[in-house]
N, CA and C atoms as a LAMMPS dump frame, in Angstrom:
ITEM: TIMESTEP
0
ITEM: NUMBER OF ATOMS
567
ITEM: BOX BOUNDS ff ff ff
-5.0000000000000000e+02 5.0000000000000000e+02
-5.0000000000000000e+02 5.0000000000000000e+02
-5.0000000000000000e+02 5.0000000000000000e+02
ITEM: ATOMS id mol type element x y z
1 1 1 N -40.684 -80.094 -210.978
2 1 2 C -39.267 -79.802 -211.057
3 1 3 C -38.697 -79.641 -209.65
4 2 1 N -37.45 -79.778 -209.564
5 2 2 C -36.787 -79.672 -208.272
6 2 3 C -35.931 -78.434 -208.202
7 3 1 N -35.658 -77.992 -207.031
8 3 2 C -34.85 -76.803 -206.826
9 3 3 C -33.489 -77.224 -206.286
10 4 1 N -32.484 -76.385 -206.493
11 4 2 C -31.144 -76.66 -205.99
12 4 3 C -31.14 -76.745 -204.469
13 5 1 N -31.959 -75.979 -203.819
14 5 2 C -32.003 -75.984 -202.371
15 5 3 C -32.513 -77.334 -201.846
16 6 1 N -33.453 -77.947 -202.578
17 6 2 C -33.958 -79.236 -202.167
18 6 3 C -32.878 -80.307 -202.32
19 7 1 N -32.03 -80.154 -203.308
20 7 2 C -30.989 -81.147 -203.569
21 7 3 C -29.9 -81.119 -202.506
22 8 1 N -29.597 -79.942 -201.96
23 8 2 C -28.527 -79.839 -200.973
24 8 3 C -28.784 -80.681 -199.734
25 9 1 N -29.939 -80.635 -199.126
26 9 2 C -30.136 -81.474 -197.954
27 9 3 C -30.003 -82.956 -198.279
28 10 1 N -30.448 -83.366 -199.466
29 10 2 C -30.305 -84.764 -199.833
30 10 3 C -28.831 -85.141 -199.966
31 11 1 N -28.039 -84.263 -200.582
32 11 2 C -26.612 -84.527 -200.729
33 11 3 C -25.947 -84.635 -199.37
34 12 1 N -26.306 -83.742 -198.469
35 12 2 C -25.719 -83.753 -197.143
36 12 3 C -26.089 -85.048 -196.434
37 13 1 N -27.359 -85.421 -196.53
38 13 2 C -27.767 -86.657 -195.867
39 13 3 C -27.1 -87.867 -196.514
40 14 1 N -26.935 -87.873 -197.834
41 14 2 C -26.238 -88.97 -198.506
42 14 3 C -24.765 -88.992 -198.146
43 15 1 N -24.152 -87.811 -198.094
44 15 2 C -22.733 -87.741 -197.756
45 15 3 C -22.487 -88.194 -196.33
46 16 1 N -23.378 -87.836 -195.42
47 16 2 C -23.151 -88.235 -194.037
48 16 3 C -23.343 -89.738 -193.863
49 17 1 N -24.221 -90.322 -194.664
50 17 2 C -24.432 -91.764 -194.578
51 17 3 C -23.36 -92.535 -195.337
52 18 1 N -22.788 -91.925 -196.339
53 18 2 C -21.82 -92.616 -197.177
54 18 3 C -20.585 -93.072 -196.412
55 19 1 N -19.95 -92.223 -195.584
56 19 2 C -18.775 -92.706 -194.873
57 19 3 C -19.09 -93.892 -193.963
58 20 1 N -20.222 -93.858 -193.29
59 20 2 C -20.574 -94.963 -192.419
60 20 3 C -20.752 -96.229 -193.241
61 21 1 N -21.489 -96.105 -194.363
62 21 2 C -21.713 -97.263 -195.221
63 21 3 C -20.419 -97.757 -195.845
64 22 1 N -19.563 -96.842 -196.319
65 22 2 C -18.327 -97.28 -196.959
66 22 3 C -17.39 -97.932 -195.945
67 23 1 N -17.379 -97.424 -194.721
68 23 2 C -16.549 -98.056 -193.705
69 23 3 C -17.083 -99.447 -193.39
70 24 1 N -18.387 -99.544 -193.279
71 24 2 C -18.983 -100.847 -193.014
72 24 3 C -18.762 -101.775 -194.189
73 25 1 N -18.961 -101.261 -195.392
74 25 2 C -18.776 -102.084 -196.582
75 25 3 C -17.327 -102.487 -196.769
76 26 1 N -16.413 -101.54 -196.556
77 26 2 C -15.008 -101.898 -196.755
78 26 3 C -14.552 -102.927 -195.735
79 27 1 N -15.06 -102.844 -194.507
80 27 2 C -14.709 -103.849 -193.507
81 27 3 C -15.258 -105.212 -193.878
82 28 1 N -16.505 -105.251 -194.343
83 28 2 C -17.081 -106.545 -194.718
84 28 3 C -16.544 -106.996 -196.066
85 29 1 N -16.234 -106.062 -196.955
86 29 2 C -15.699 -106.445 -198.263
87 29 3 C -14.312 -107.056 -198.117
88 30 1 N -13.532 -106.534 -197.199
89 30 2 C -12.197 -107.078 -196.99
90 30 3 C -12.283 -108.516 -196.487
91 31 1 N -13.25 -108.782 -195.646
92 31 2 C -13.354 -110.12 -195.078
93 31 3 C -13.964 -111.13 -196.05
94 32 1 N -14.863 -110.682 -196.931
95 32 2 C -15.585 -111.652 -197.74
96 32 3 C -15.203 -111.681 -199.21
97 33 1 N -14.638 -110.62 -199.749
98 33 2 C -14.323 -110.6 -201.175
99 33 3 C -12.827 -110.491 -201.378
100 34 1 N -12.334 -110.927 -202.534
101 34 2 C -10.907 -110.798 -202.792
102 34 3 C -10.5 -109.337 -202.876
103 35 1 N -9.255 -109.032 -202.544
104 35 2 C -8.797 -107.649 -202.558
105 35 3 C -8.799 -107.076 -203.96
106 36 1 N -8.995 -105.774 -204.036
107 36 2 C -8.958 -105.061 -205.303
108 36 3 C -7.522 -105.032 -205.792
109 37 1 N -7.311 -104.918 -207.09
110 37 2 C -5.96 -104.971 -207.657
111 37 3 C -5.045 -103.905 -207.06
112 38 1 N -5.597 -102.764 -206.631
113 38 2 C -4.774 -101.732 -206.016
114 38 3 C -4.231 -102.195 -204.666
115 39 1 N -4.925 -103.092 -203.986
116 39 2 C -4.51 -103.533 -202.66
117 39 3 C -3.564 -104.729 -202.698
118 40 1 N -3.28 -105.281 -203.857
119 40 2 C -2.449 -106.474 -203.946
120 40 3 C -1.051 -106.315 -203.369
121 41 1 N -0.321 -105.236 -203.653
122 41 2 C 1.024 -105.139 -203.093
123 41 3 C 1.036 -105.174 -201.563
124 42 1 N 0.079 -104.517 -200.914
125 42 2 C 0.08 -104.515 -199.455
126 42 3 C -0.377 -105.858 -198.909
127 43 1 N -1.288 -106.547 -199.592
128 43 2 C -1.768 -107.827 -199.082
129 43 3 C -0.772 -108.951 -199.344
130 44 1 N 0.138 -108.781 -200.294
131 44 2 C 1.107 -109.834 -200.572
132 44 3 C 2.115 -109.989 -199.429
133 45 1 N 2.305 -108.988 -198.612
134 45 2 C 3.242 -109.071 -197.486
135 45 3 C 2.554 -109.515 -196.207
136 46 1 N 1.261 -109.721 -196.237
137 46 2 C 0.559 -110.212 -195.064
138 46 3 C 0.858 -111.7 -194.934
139 47 1 N 1.278 -112.11 -193.76
140 47 2 C 1.692 -113.492 -193.557
141 47 3 C 0.488 -114.404 -193.354
142 48 1 N 0.603 -115.606 -193.891
143 48 2 C -0.364 -116.645 -193.572
144 48 3 C -0.111 -117.047 -192.126
145 49 1 N -1.105 -117.628 -191.478
146 49 2 C -0.972 -117.875 -190.045
147 49 3 C -1.409 -119.284 -189.676
148 50 1 N -0.583 -119.947 -188.899
149 50 2 C -0.947 -121.196 -188.235
150 50 3 C -1.088 -120.809 -186.776
151 51 1 N -2.332 -120.658 -186.339
152 51 2 C -2.578 -120.078 -185.017
153 51 3 C -2.336 -121.074 -183.889
154 52 1 N -2.492 -120.584 -182.678
155 52 2 C -2.112 -121.316 -181.476
156 52 3 C -2.836 -122.649 -181.332
157 53 1 N -4.066 -122.77 -181.741
158 53 2 C -4.806 -124.005 -181.566
159 53 3 C -4.608 -125.026 -182.673
160 54 1 N -3.769 -124.739 -183.667
161 54 2 C -3.584 -125.612 -184.827
162 54 3 C -2.339 -126.474 -184.642
163 55 1 N -2.468 -127.765 -185.019
164 55 2 C -1.339 -128.71 -184.973
165 55 3 C -1.246 -129.37 -186.343
166 56 1 N -0.082 -129.299 -186.973
167 56 2 C 0.122 -129.869 -188.3
168 56 3 C 1.254 -130.883 -188.238
169 57 1 N 0.983 -132.076 -188.777
170 57 2 C 2.015 -133.098 -188.915
171 57 3 C 2.167 -133.369 -190.396
172 58 1 N 3.389 -133.226 -190.907
173 58 2 C 3.622 -133.453 -192.325
174 58 3 C 4.508 -132.384 -192.911
175 59 1 N 4.338 -132.144 -194.205
176 59 2 C 5.181 -131.192 -194.923
177 59 3 C 4.378 -129.944 -195.258
178 60 1 N 4.921 -128.791 -194.874
179 60 2 C 4.301 -127.508 -195.182
180 60 3 C 5.221 -126.784 -196.153
181 61 1 N 4.699 -126.43 -197.332
182 61 2 C 5.48 -125.686 -198.32
183 61 3 C 4.681 -124.475 -198.755
184 62 1 N 5.38 -123.46 -199.254
185 62 2 C 4.689 -122.276 -199.737
186 62 3 C 5.656 -121.239 -200.256
187 63 1 N 5.078 -120.173 -200.801
188 63 2 C 5.901 -119.091 -201.338
189 63 3 C 5.514 -117.747 -200.723
190 64 1 N 4.731 -117.758 -199.666
191 64 2 C 4.325 -116.547 -198.962
192 64 3 C 4.95 -116.53 -197.572
193 65 1 N 4.892 -115.38 -196.907
194 65 2 C 5.344 -115.287 -195.526
195 65 3 C 4.423 -116.141 -194.657
196 66 1 N 4.97 -116.702 -193.59
197 66 2 C 4.192 -117.576 -192.718
198 66 3 C 4.491 -117.262 -191.261
199 67 1 N 3.436 -117.165 -190.454
200 67 2 C 3.546 -116.956 -189.011
201 67 3 C 3.015 -118.217 -188.334
202 68 1 N 3.858 -118.873 -187.541
203 68 2 C 3.472 -120.112 -186.872
204 68 3 C 3.408 -119.847 -185.377
205 69 1 N 2.192 -119.95 -184.827
206 69 2 C 2.033 -119.816 -183.385
207 69 3 C 1.447 -121.103 -182.805
208 70 1 N 1.307 -122.115 -183.661
209 70 2 C 0.819 -123.417 -183.242
210 70 3 C 1.955 -124.425 -183.243
211 71 1 N 1.62 -125.697 -183.534
212 71 2 C 2.6 -126.778 -183.524
213 71 3 C 2.734 -127.34 -184.937
214 72 1 N 3.965 -127.464 -185.421
215 72 2 C 4.236 -128.067 -186.727
216 72 3 C 5.299 -129.142 -186.522
217 73 1 N 5.007 -130.346 -187.021
218 73 2 C 5.966 -131.448 -186.962
219 73 3 C 6.161 -131.982 -188.368
220 74 1 N 7.404 -132.148 -188.794
221 74 2 C 7.676 -132.681 -190.124
222 74 3 C 8.704 -131.858 -190.862
223 75 1 N 8.27 -131.146 -191.899
224 75 2 C 9.161 -130.322 -192.71
225 75 3 C 8.427 -129.035 -193.058
226 76 1 N 9.139 -127.905 -192.981
227 76 2 C 8.546 -126.609 -193.28
228 76 3 C 9.476 -125.887 -194.243
229 77 1 N 9.019 -125.666 -195.477
230 77 2 C 9.882 -125.103 -196.511
231 77 3 C 9.161 -123.977 -197.235
232 78 1 N 9.741 -122.779 -197.192
233 78 2 C 9.195 -121.623 -197.903
234 78 3 C 10.193 -121.19 -198.97
235 79 1 N 9.697 -120.872 -200.148
236 79 2 C 10.57 -120.522 -201.264
237 79 3 C 10.643 -119.018 -201.47
238 80 1 N 11.4 -118.623 -202.471
239 80 2 C 11.597 -117.238 -202.929
240 80 3 C 11.938 -116.296 -201.791
241 81 1 N 11.176 -115.223 -201.647
242 81 2 C 11.486 -114.198 -200.654
243 81 3 C 10.633 -114.325 -199.409
244 82 1 N 10.331 -115.515 -198.997
245 82 2 C 9.428 -115.733 -197.876
246 82 3 C 10.138 -115.623 -196.534
247 83 1 N 9.386 -115.122 -195.571
248 83 2 C 9.879 -114.986 -194.201
249 83 3 C 9.042 -115.887 -193.305
250 84 1 N 9.696 -116.668 -192.48
251 84 2 C 9.016 -117.543 -191.532
252 84 3 C 9.213 -116.976 -190.137
253 85 1 N 8.106 -116.764 -189.435
254 85 2 C 8.173 -116.282 -188.065
255 85 3 C 7.538 -117.324 -187.149
256 86 1 N 8.292 -117.76 -186.172
257 86 2 C 7.775 -118.671 -185.161
258 86 3 C 7.362 -117.799 -183.984
259 87 1 N 6.06 -117.734 -183.717
260 87 2 C 5.527 -116.886 -182.653
261 87 3 C 5.909 -117.381 -181.27
262 88 1 N 5.618 -116.605 -180.246
263 88 2 C 6.007 -116.969 -178.886
264 88 3 C 5.375 -118.276 -178.398
265 89 1 N 4.225 -118.641 -178.944
266 89 2 C 3.57 -119.896 -178.564
267 89 3 C 3.861 -121.012 -179.556
268 90 1 N 4.616 -120.701 -180.61
269 90 2 C 4.9 -121.671 -181.659
270 90 3 C 5.919 -122.709 -181.225
271 91 1 N 5.69 -123.95 -181.676
272 91 2 C 6.628 -125.034 -181.394
273 91 3 C 6.774 -125.833 -182.692
274 92 1 N 7.972 -125.824 -183.252
275 92 2 C 8.228 -126.488 -184.527
276 92 3 C 9.243 -127.597 -184.315
277 93 1 N 8.834 -128.824 -184.639
278 93 2 C 9.745 -129.968 -184.636
279 93 3 C 9.901 -130.364 -186.087
280 94 1 N 10.771 -129.649 -186.796
281 94 2 C 10.873 -129.854 -188.236
282 94 3 C 12.167 -129.246 -188.758
283 95 1 N 12.539 -129.669 -189.955
284 95 2 C 13.594 -128.985 -190.684
285 95 3 C 12.937 -127.784 -191.352
286 96 1 N 13.545 -126.612 -191.18
287 96 2 C 12.951 -125.357 -191.608
288 96 3 C 13.836 -124.711 -192.673
289 97 1 N 13.206 -124.239 -193.756
290 97 2 C 13.93 -123.546 -194.825
291 97 3 C 13.128 -122.331 -195.256
292 98 1 N 13.747 -121.144 -195.216
293 98 2 C 13.118 -119.906 -195.674
294 98 3 C 14.219 -118.883 -195.935
295 99 1 N 13.855 -117.789 -196.597
296 99 2 C 14.832 -116.729 -196.828
297 99 3 C 15.241 -116.116 -195.497
298 100 1 N 14.249 -115.826 -194.65
299 100 2 C 14.517 -115.258 -193.331
300 100 3 C 13.692 -116.021 -192.305
301 101 1 N 14.311 -116.372 -191.183
302 101 2 C 13.626 -117.093 -190.114
303 101 3 C 13.741 -116.264 -188.834
304 102 1 N 12.582 -115.955 -188.246
305 102 2 C 12.534 -115.214 -186.99
306 102 3 C 11.966 -116.158 -185.941
307 103 1 N 12.72 -116.374 -184.873
308 103 2 C 12.324 -117.341 -183.855
309 103 3 C 11.996 -116.612 -182.561
310 104 1 N 10.707 -116.669 -182.186
311 104 2 C 10.255 -116.144 -180.903
312 104 3 C 9.767 -117.275 -180.016
313 105 1 N 9.573 -118.46 -180.603
314 105 2 C 9.123 -119.643 -179.879
315 105 3 C 10.22 -120.695 -179.885
316 106 1 N 9.839 -121.967 -180.161
317 106 2 C 10.8 -123.072 -180.107
318 106 3 C 10.894 -123.785 -181.453
319 107 1 N 12.127 -124.116 -181.844
320 107 2 C 12.369 -124.936 -183.028
321 107 3 C 13.312 -126.064 -182.632
322 108 1 N 12.946 -127.289 -183.031
323 108 2 C 13.816 -128.45 -182.879
324 108 3 C 14.043 -129.008 -184.266
325 109 1 N 15.287 -128.936 -184.749
326 109 2 C 15.606 -129.426 -186.08
327 109 3 C 16.615 -128.526 -186.764
328 110 1 N 16.788 -128.732 -188.055
329 110 2 C 17.729 -127.937 -188.835
330 110 3 C 17.027 -126.674 -189.327
331 111 1 N 17.633 -125.524 -189.042
332 111 2 C 17.087 -124.236 -189.451
333 111 3 C 17.999 -123.652 -190.526
334 112 1 N 17.456 -123.468 -191.723
335 112 2 C 18.225 -122.874 -192.811
336 112 3 C 17.552 -121.574 -193.221
337 113 1 N 18.226 -120.462 -192.947
338 113 2 C 17.762 -119.142 -193.377
339 113 3 C 18.723 -118.654 -194.443
340 114 1 N 18.259 -118.587 -195.68
341 114 2 C 19.168 -118.228 -196.777
342 114 3 C 19.834 -116.869 -196.541
343 115 1 N 19.093 -115.891 -196.027
344 115 2 C 19.676 -114.581 -195.766
345 115 3 C 19.959 -114.346 -194.285
346 116 1 N 18.969 -114.676 -193.417
347 116 2 C 19.111 -114.266 -192.027
348 116 3 C 18.297 -115.17 -191.098
349 117 1 N 18.823 -115.404 -189.903
350 117 2 C 18.095 -116.066 -188.818
351 117 3 C 18.185 -115.15 -187.605
352 118 1 N 17.022 -114.839 -187.01
353 118 2 C 16.964 -113.993 -185.823
354 118 3 C 16.383 -114.791 -184.669
355 119 1 N 17.067 -114.803 -183.545
356 119 2 C 16.544 -115.413 -182.328
357 119 3 C 16.212 -114.296 -181.36
358 120 1 N 14.936 -114.121 -181.078
359 120 2 C 14.515 -113.116 -180.121
360 120 3 C 14.769 -113.635 -178.715
361 121 1 N 14.584 -112.786 -177.723
362 121 2 C 14.894 -113.163 -176.346
363 121 3 C 14.078 -114.361 -175.869
364 122 1 N 12.899 -114.584 -176.432
365 122 2 C 12.065 -115.724 -176.036
366 122 3 C 12.307 -116.944 -176.923
367 123 1 N 13.184 -116.821 -177.921
368 123 2 C 13.408 -117.894 -178.885
369 123 3 C 14.33 -118.988 -178.383
370 124 1 N 14.037 -120.23 -178.835
371 124 2 C 14.863 -121.38 -178.47
372 124 3 C 15.043 -122.246 -179.711
373 125 1 N 16.306 -122.565 -180.032
374 125 2 C 16.601 -123.451 -181.154
375 125 3 C 17.478 -124.585 -180.648
376 126 1 N 17.037 -125.807 -180.942
377 126 2 C 17.817 -126.991 -180.631
378 126 3 C 18.053 -127.717 -181.938
379 127 1 N 19.313 -127.755 -182.384
380 127 2 C 19.627 -128.383 -183.663
381 127 3 C 20.685 -127.612 -184.408
382 128 1 N 20.587 -127.643 -185.716
383 128 2 C 21.582 -127.017 -186.576
384 128 3 C 21.029 -125.732 -187.176
385 129 1 N 21.866 -124.678 -187.219
386 129 2 C 21.485 -123.412 -187.838
387 129 3 C 22.479 -123.115 -188.951
388 130 1 N 21.955 -122.841 -190.139
389 130 2 C 22.796 -122.51 -191.286
390 130 3 C 22.227 -121.255 -191.94
391 131 1 N 23.044 -120.194 -192.019
392 131 2 C 22.572 -118.925 -192.549
393 131 3 C 23.741 -118.026 -192.926
394 132 1 N 23.439 -116.971 -193.677
395 132 2 C 24.455 -115.963 -193.972
396 132 3 C 24.65 -115.032 -192.778
397 133 1 N 23.538 -114.61 -192.152
398 133 2 C 23.609 -113.686 -191.018
399 133 3 C 22.802 -114.249 -189.853
400 134 1 N 23.348 -114.139 -188.649
401 134 2 C 22.692 -114.642 -187.452
402 134 3 C 22.634 -113.535 -186.406
403 135 1 N 21.427 -113.3 -185.863
404 135 2 C 21.245 -112.302 -184.811
405 135 3 C 20.612 -112.989 -183.609
406 136 1 N 21.245 -112.833 -182.431
407 136 2 C 20.751 -113.476 -181.219
408 136 3 C 20.596 -112.414 -180.132
409 137 1 N 19.373 -112.278 -179.61
410 137 2 C 19.13 -111.339 -178.52
411 137 3 C 19.492 -111.975 -177.19
412 138 1 N 19.724 -111.134 -176.182
413 138 2 C 19.967 -111.629 -174.824
414 138 3 C 18.762 -112.436 -174.37
415 139 1 N 19.022 -113.584 -173.776
416 139 2 C 17.95 -114.421 -173.268
417 139 3 C 17.562 -115.549 -174.217
418 140 1 N 17.988 -115.475 -175.468
419 140 2 C 17.678 -116.536 -176.435
420 140 3 C 18.509 -117.772 -176.113
421 141 1 N 18.009 -118.936 -176.523
422 141 2 C 18.695 -120.193 -176.254
423 141 3 C 18.996 -120.883 -177.582
424 142 1 N 20.265 -121.246 -177.785
425 142 2 C 20.695 -121.93 -179
426 142 3 C 21.578 -123.107 -178.605
427 143 1 N 21.094 -124.313 -178.917
428 143 2 C 21.862 -125.524 -178.627
429 143 3 C 22.076 -126.26 -179.932
430 144 1 N 23.333 -126.5 -180.277
431 144 2 C 23.603 -127.25 -181.498
432 144 3 C 24.714 -126.639 -182.309
433 145 1 N 24.706 -126.948 -183.577
434 145 2 C 25.761 -126.539 -184.504
435 145 3 C 25.326 -125.29 -185.257
436 146 1 N 26.255 -124.35 -185.424
437 146 2 C 25.962 -123.117 -186.14
438 146 3 C 26.953 -122.956 -187.284
439 147 1 N 26.424 -122.653 -188.457
440 147 2 C 27.244 -122.343 -189.619
441 147 3 C 26.728 -121.028 -190.172
442 148 1 N 27.446 -119.944 -189.866
443 148 2 C 26.99 -118.615 -190.263
444 148 3 C 28.044 -117.948 -191.13
445 149 1 N 27.602 -117.14 -192.046
446 149 2 C 28.493 -116.42 -192.948
447 149 3 C 28.326 -116.903 -194.372
448 150 1 N 28.761 -116.094 -195.291
449 150 2 C 28.642 -116.441 -196.709
450 150 3 C 29.621 -117.55 -197.053
451 151 1 N 29.185 -118.453 -197.912
452 151 2 C 30.048 -119.534 -198.372
453 151 3 C 31.081 -118.947 -199.328
454 152 1 N 32.334 -119.304 -199.186
455 152 2 C 33.367 -118.764 -200.078
456 152 3 C 33.152 -119.249 -201.513
457 153 1 N 33.395 -118.375 -202.473
458 153 2 C 33.217 -118.691 -203.887
459 153 3 C 34.257 -119.667 -204.423
460 154 1 N 35.518 -119.681 -203.916
461 154 2 C 36.501 -120.629 -204.46
462 154 3 C 36.117 -122.092 -204.267
463 155 1 N 35.088 -122.393 -203.525
464 155 2 C 34.69 -123.788 -203.32
465 155 3 C 34.235 -124.433 -204.627
466 156 1 N 33.884 -123.634 -205.626
467 156 2 C 33.48 -124.178 -206.922
468 156 3 C 34.68 -124.719 -207.693
469 157 1 N 35.872 -124.212 -207.427
470 157 2 C 37.074 -124.652 -208.127
471 157 3 C 37.358 -126.132 -207.899
472 158 1 N 37.292 -126.655 -206.662
473 158 2 C 37.518 -128.088 -206.478
474 158 3 C 36.486 -128.939 -207.223
475 159 1 N 35.239 -128.451 -207.331
476 159 2 C 34.224 -129.189 -208.069
477 159 3 C 34.612 -129.292 -209.54
478 160 1 N 35.135 -128.205 -210.09
479 160 2 C 35.554 -128.197 -211.495
480 160 3 C 36.736 -129.14 -211.675
481 161 1 N 37.706 -129.086 -210.744
482 161 2 C 38.852 -129.979 -210.828
483 161 3 C 38.409 -131.431 -210.709
484 162 1 N 37.471 -131.697 -209.805
485 162 2 C 36.985 -133.064 -209.621
486 162 3 C 36.286 -133.561 -210.879
487 163 1 N 35.482 -132.7 -211.515
488 163 2 C 34.794 -133.125 -212.733
489 163 3 C 35.79 -133.312 -213.878
490 164 1 N 36.847 -132.494 -213.92
491 164 2 C 37.869 -132.663 -214.948
492 164 3 C 38.633 -133.969 -214.729
493 165 1 N 38.925 -134.286 -213.469
494 165 2 C 39.623 -135.534 -213.151
495 165 3 C 38.745 -136.729 -213.514
496 166 1 N 37.452 -136.621 -213.256
497 166 2 C 36.52 -137.69 -213.605
498 166 3 C 36.468 -137.863 -215.12
499 167 1 N 36.458 -136.75 -215.849
500 167 2 C 36.406 -136.812 -217.309
501 167 3 C 37.672 -137.448 -217.866
502 168 1 N 38.845 -137.11 -217.324
503 168 2 C 40.088 -137.692 -217.821
504 168 3 C 40.174 -139.174 -217.457
505 169 1 N 39.677 -139.54 -216.274
506 169 2 C 39.662 -140.945 -215.877
507 169 3 C 38.714 -141.732 -216.78
508 170 1 N 37.596 -141.122 -217.151
509 170 2 C 36.633 -141.775 -218.035
510 170 3 C 37.236 -141.977 -219.417
511 171 1 N 37.966 -140.971 -219.927
512 171 2 C 38.57 -141.108 -221.257
513 171 3 C 39.683 -142.152 -221.24
514 172 1 N 40.444 -142.256 -220.137
515 172 2 C 41.476 -143.286 -220.032
516 172 3 C 40.838 -144.664 -219.995
517 173 1 N 39.719 -144.779 -219.274
518 173 2 C 39.009 -146.053 -219.212
519 173 3 C 38.469 -146.417 -220.586
520 174 1 N 38.003 -145.433 -221.343
521 174 2 C 37.496 -145.687 -222.689
522 174 3 C 38.629 -146.154 -223.596
523 175 1 N 39.834 -145.55 -223.454
524 175 2 C 40.986 -145.97 -224.254
525 175 3 C 41.36 -147.407 -223.914
526 176 1 N 41.347 -147.744 -222.629
527 176 2 C 41.675 -149.096 -222.195
528 176 3 C 40.656 -150.092 -222.728
529 177 1 N 39.38 -149.714 -222.697
530 177 2 C 38.326 -150.591 -223.19
531 177 3 C 38.472 -150.834 -224.68
532 178 1 N 38.762 -149.767 -225.434
533 178 2 C 38.907 -149.945 -226.885
534 178 3 C 40.151 -150.784 -227.197
535 179 1 N 41.214 -150.64 -226.412
536 179 2 C 42.408 -151.433 -226.615
537 179 3 C 42.099 -152.904 -226.315
538 180 1 N 41.363 -153.12 -225.248
539 180 2 C 41.002 -154.496 -224.88
540 180 3 C 40.125 -155.105 -225.952
541 181 1 N 39.222 -154.346 -226.511
542 181 2 C 38.371 -154.863 -227.565
543 181 3 C 39.168 -155.179 -228.819
544 182 1 N 40.083 -154.271 -229.13
545 182 2 C 40.91 -154.511 -230.31
546 182 3 C 41.779 -155.748 -230.119
547 183 1 N 42.372 -155.871 -228.935
548 183 2 C 43.224 -157.041 -228.725
549 183 3 C 42.377 -158.303 -228.687
550 184 1 N 41.146 -158.185 -228.133
551 184 2 C 40.255 -159.347 -228.123
552 184 3 C 39.845 -159.729 -229.536
553 185 1 N 39.62 -158.74 -230.351
554 185 2 C 39.229 -158.991 -231.736
555 185 3 C 40.385 -159.589 -232.489
556 186 1 N 41.601 -159.097 -232.204
557 186 2 C 42.791 -159.634 -232.89
558 186 3 C 43.024 -161.074 -232.487
559 187 1 N 42.742 -161.405 -231.257
560 187 2 C 42.966 -162.771 -230.788
561 187 3 C 41.937 -163.723 -231.414
562 188 1 N 40.727 -163.207 -231.648
563 188 2 C 39.67 -164.049 -232.192
564 188 3 C 39.978 -164.44 -233.635
565 189 1 N 40.703 -163.646 -234.36
566 189 2 C 41.006 -163.953 -235.746
567 189 3 C 42.078 -164.927 -235.776
C-alpha cells in the first residue's frame, strides 16, 4: 500500500514537469495540428501571408485576411470582411478588391476598398482608388484618380426610370409588330 506522504512528492514532481511539457506540447501542437474549436475565433483573424521571397503571377482570391510582403501580379480579390495589407516590402501590380486595404508598400492598379483604404507613410499607390473612406499619412504617395465617399442612394432612381422607358419602348415595339403582322395578314387574304 502507499502512503499519502509518498504521493505528494510524485505530484510535485509531476506538476513541475507538467508546465514544461504543456508549454512544449502546446507550441508543437499549434504548429503541427489544427487548432482546437475554442481557438477558432482568434485564429480566424490571423492573416494569411505572402512573404518577401514569394512572387505570384495570376489571380489570387480568398475570404480571409491577407498580408502581402512579396510580389503579386494579376488580380487580387478578397471577399466578405477581409482585410488586405500590403507590407513595406510588398509590391502589387494588380487590381485589388477587399473590404479594407492597408498600403505600406507599393500598389500599381485599381484599388477598391469597400469600407476603407489606408496609405501609411511608406505606402505608394499608382492608379485608381475607390472607397468609402480614405486615410493618407504624411509621406505617402498617391498618383491617379480618387473616388472617395459613399455613393448617393438616388442613383438607383435613374436606373428605374431607364428600365421603365425600356419597358414602354418594348411594348410600343410589340404593338407595332402586331399591327404590322395584322396588316400583313390582311394583305395576304
